[in-house]
C-alpha positions as CSV (number, residue, x, y, z in Angstrom):
1,X,-3.1,18.7,7.6
2,X,-3.9,19.2,3.9
3,X,-2.2,20.4,0.8
4,X,-4.6,22.0,-1.7
5,X,-3.2,22.8,-5.2
6,X,-5.1,25.3,-7.3
7,X,-6.0,27.0,-4.0
8,X,-5.8,30.6,-5.4
9,X,-9.5,30.7,-6.4
10,X,-12.7,28.8,-7.2
11,X,-13.0,25.2,-6.0
12,X,-9.5,25.1,-4.6
13,X,-10.1,28.1,-2.4
14,X,-13.4,26.7,-1.3
15,X,-11.9,23.3,-0.4
16,X,-9.0,25.0,1.5
17,X,-11.5,27.1,3.5
18,X,-13.6,24.0,4.2
19,X,-10.6,22.0,5.5
20,X,-9.8,25.0,7.7
21,X,-13.4,25.2,9.0
22,X,-13.0,21.5,9.9
23,X,-9.8,22.3,11.9
24,X,-7.1,21.4,9.5
25,X,-3.9,23.4,8.9
26,X,-3.7,24.0,5.1
27,X,-0.8,24.4,2.6
28,X,-2.0,26.5,-0.3
29,X,-0.3,26.0,-3.7
30,X,-0.9,27.8,-7.0
31,X,1.0,30.2,-9.3
32,X,-0.7,33.4,-8.1
33,X,0.8,34.6,-4.8
34,X,-1.6,37.5,-4.3
35,X,-4.6,35.2,-4.7
36,X,-3.0,32.6,-2.4
37,X,-2.5,35.2,0.2
38,X,-6.2,36.1,0.0
39,X,-7.1,32.4,0.5
40,X,-4.7,32.3,3.4
41,X,-6.5,35.1,5.2
42,X,-9.8,33.2,4.8
43,X,-8.2,30.0,6.1
44,X,-6.6,31.7,9.1
45,X,-10.0,33.2,10.1
46,X,-10.8,29.6,11.3
47,X,-8.0,29.6,13.8
48,X,-5.7,27.3,11.9
49,X,-2.4,27.9,10.1
50,X,-2.1,28.5,6.4
51,X,1.2,28.1,4.4
52,X,1.4,29.9,1.0
53,X,3.7,28.2,-1.4
54,X,3.8,29.6,-4.9
55,X,4.0,26.5,-7.1
56,X,3.8,25.5,-10.8
57,X,2.5,21.9,-10.4
58,X,3.8,20.9,-13.8
59,X,7.4,21.3,-12.4
60,X,8.3,18.3,-10.3
61,X,11.0,20.2,-8.4
62,X,8.6,22.8,-7.3
63,X,6.1,20.2,-6.1
64,X,8.9,18.4,-4.1
65,X,9.7,21.7,-2.5
66,X,6.0,22.3,-1.7
67,X,5.8,18.9,0.1
68,X,9.0,19.4,2.0
69,X,8.1,22.9,3.1
70,X,4.6,21.8,4.1
71,X,5.7,18.8,6.2
72,X,8.4,21.0,7.9
73,X,6.0,23.8,8.7
74,X,2.7,22.1,9.3
75,X,3.6,18.5,10.2
76,X,2.6,15.1,8.7
77,X,0.5,15.2,5.5
78,X,-3.0,13.8,5.8
79,X,-4.8,14.9,2.7
80,X,-3.8,16.0,-0.8
81,X,-6.3,17.8,-3.0
82,X,-4.9,17.8,-6.6
83,X,-7.1,20.6,-8.0
84,X,-4.7,22.5,-10.3
85,X,-5.6,23.1,-13.9
86,X,-6.3,25.6,-16.5
87,X,-9.5,26.7,-18.1
88,X,-10.6,28.4,-21.2
89,X,-14.0,30.0,-21.0
90,X,-15.8,29.8,-24.3
91,X,-18.8,28.0,-25.8
92,X,-17.9,24.4,-26.5
93,X,-18.9,24.8,-30.1
94,X,-16.3,27.5,-30.6
95,X,-13.4,25.4,-29.2
96,X,-10.8,24.6,-31.8
97,X,-8.5,21.6,-32.0
98,X,-5.7,23.9,-30.9
99,X,-7.7,24.9,-27.8
100,X,-8.2,21.3,-26.8
101,X,-4.5,20.5,-27.4
102,X,-3.4,23.5,-25.2
103,X,-5.7,22.3,-22.4
104,X,-4.4,18.7,-22.6
105,X,-0.8,19.8,-22.9
106,X,-1.1,21.9,-19.7
107,X,-3.5,19.7,-17.8
108,X,-2.0,16.2,-18.1
109,X,1.5,17.1,-17.0
110,X,0.2,18.9,-13.9
111,X,-1.5,15.8,-12.6
112,X,1.5,13.6,-12.0
113,X,3.9,15.7,-9.8
114,X,1.3,16.6,-7.1
115,X,0.2,13.0,-6.9
116,X,3.7,11.4,-6.9
117,X,5.7,13.8,-4.7
118,X,3.6,13.4,-1.6
119,X,3.5,9.6,-1.8
120,X,6.4,9.0,0.6
121,X,5.2,11.4,3.4
122,X,1.7,10.0,3.1
123,X,3.0,6.4,3.3
124,X,5.2,7.2,6.2
125,X,2.4,8.8,8.3
């Protein structure tokens, strides 16, 4: 069983579908519920279960709830894909210092909770 953060589109969606194709049940986490539901449909086409959990990964309490709901619904956690992030699409030469600060402010805090919260379930399995 896998948790994939950032599963609402792009690489996160592709990884979630790949895990499903390999036979894994997948918990899908991101902020956009409609996009997560679309990913869930693609996952379930492979005959496995998908769990949609709208989650802001920069909030530790939401990540703890994600892990708890996932383990309860899908069983022991085998894999965590910490794929959440934000992107600003622009030519690199046009990026301002404020653009870089915004990316770092949002990106760095979103790395710790998804990595720390699943540690106990992973260690116990």
